[in-house]
C-alpha positions in Angstrom: 123.4 262.9 82.8 121.4 259.7 82.9 124.7 257.7 82.4 126.2 259.3 85.4 123.3 258.5 87.7 123.3 254.9 86.4 127.0 254.8 87.2 126.5 256.1 90.7 123.7 253.5 91.3 126.0 250.7 90.0 128.8 251.9 92.2 126.5 252.1 95.3 125.4 248.5 94.6 129.0 247.3 94.9 130.3 245.6 98.0 132.6 247.6 100.2 135.6 245.5 99.0 134.8 246.1 95.3 134.3 249.9 96.1 137.7 249.9 97.7 139.3 248.2 94.7 137.7 250.7 92.2 138.7 253.7 94.3 142.2 252.4 94.7 142.4 251.8 90.9 141.2 255.4 90.3 143.7 256.8 92.8 146.5 254.8 91.2 145.6 256.1 87.8 145.5 259.7 89.1 148.9 259.2 90.7 150.3 257.8 87.5 149.0 260.7 85.5 150.4 263.1 88.0 153.8 261.3 87.9 153.7 261.4 84.1 153.1 265.1 84.0 155.9 265.7 86.5 158.2 263.6 84.4 157.4 265.4 81.2 157.9 268.7 82.9 161.3 267.6 84.4 162.4 266.3 81.0 161.4 269.6 79.4 163.5 271.5 82.0 166.5 269.2 81.5 166.3 269.6 77.7 166.1 273.4 78.1 169.1 273.4 80.5 171.0 271.1 78.1 170.3 273.4 75.2 171.2 276.5 77.2 174.5 275.0 78.2 175.4 274.0 74.7 174.5 277.5 73.4 176.7 279.1 76.0 179.6 276.9 75.2 179.1 277.6 71.5 179.0 281.4 72.2 182.2 281.2 74.2 183.9 279.3 71.4 182.6 281.9 68.9 184.0 284.7 71.0 187.4 283.1 71.4 187.7 282.4 67.7 186.6 285.9 66.8 189.0 287.5 69.2 191.7 285.2 67.8 191.1 286.6 64.4 190.9 290.2 65.6 194.2 289.7 67.5 195.9 288.3 64.3 194.7 291.4 62.4 196.9 293.4 64.7 200.0 291.8 63.2 199.7 294.2 60.3 199.9 297.3 62.5 203.3 298.9 62.3 205.6 298.7 65.3 203.5 295.9 66.9 205.4 293.4 69.0 204.1 290.3 67.3 206.5 287.9 69.0 206.0 289.0 72.6 202.5 290.6 72.6 200.3 289.3 69.7 201.3 285.7 69.4 201.0 284.9 73.2 197.5 286.4 73.2 196.6 284.5 70.1 197.9 281.3 71.6 195.8 281.8 74.7 192.6 282.3 72.6 193.7 279.3 70.4 194.1 277.0 73.5 190.7 278.2 74.9 189.1 277.6 71.5 190.4 274.1 71.1 189.4 273.3 74.7 185.8 274.5 74.1 185.7 272.8 70.7 186.7 269.5 72.4 184.1 270.1 75.2 181.4 270.6 72.6 182.4 267.5 70.7 182.7 265.2 73.7 179.6 266.5 75.4 177.2 267.1 72.6 178.7 265.0 69.8 181.0 265.6 66.9 178.3 267.5 65.0 178.8 270.4 67.4 182.6 270.7 67.0 183.5 273.7 65.0 187.2 273.1 64.4 188.1 269.9 62.6 191.3 268.0 63.4 192.7 269.4 60.1 191.9 273.0 61.3 193.6 272.4 64.6 196.7 270.9 62.9 196.9 273.9 60.5 196.7 276.4 63.4 199.3 274.5 65.4 201.5 274.4 62.3 201.1 278.1 61.8 202.1 278.9 65.4 205.1 276.5 65.0 206.0 278.4 61.8 206.2 281.7 63.7 208.2 280.1 66.5 210.7 278.6 64.1 211.1 281.8 62.2 211.8 283.7 65.4 214.1 281.0 66.7 216.1 281.0 63.5 215.9 284.8 63.2 214.4 284.5 59.7 211.5 286.2 58.0 208.0 285.5 59.3 206.3 286.1 56.0 205.6 282.4 55.3 204.3 282.0 58.9 202.1 285.0 58.5 200.8 283.8 55.2 200.0 280.4 56.7 198.3 282.0 59.7 196.3 284.2 57.3 195.0 281.1 55.6 194.0 279.7 59.0 192.2 282.9 60.0 190.3 282.8 56.6 189.2 279.3 57.5 188.1 280.3 61.0 186.2 283.2 59.5 184.5 280.8 57.1 183.6 278.4 59.9 182.1 281.2 62.0 180.0 282.3 59.0 178.8 278.9 58.2 178.4 277.2 61.6 176.7 280.1 63.5 173.4 281.6 62.9 172.6 284.8 64.8 175.3 283.9 67.3 174.0 280.4 67.9 176.0 277.3 67.0 174.3 275.1 64.4 174.8 271.4 64.4 177.1 270.2 61.6 176.7 267.3 59.4 
């Protein structure tokens, strides 16, 4: 308490110009502290929004890949129109998945891509196998087998890259 009184007496003894300088310095320091607090808060909000957007894109990718697998499982149902019903649906989910995968990779870095280039090439090749078999009016067994391998890989990716529905960063 004695130090405070001594400080007040010392401040009172200052000239008006020096008092103005001290008060200006204190006001400037207070303004800087307030600006720093605002900046930290804004950065925190931006970081939270960034994470939320990444998680939502990751969830959308998960959903599309999961539905892609579920749609493929319908190829084993008897009397299902694979050529005109199942494959077009699968292709739509595949295109959406690749688009979301590219979005995650370009926006958040390659660590957040789920599908690798090899996975995308394998899936594209499996779709091409079906198209070729239908065009040549041959058996689709090989195409189905290749697509099954792709779906097994997608299942593996979903199990390893997601934790409780949230996309984990890769290596």
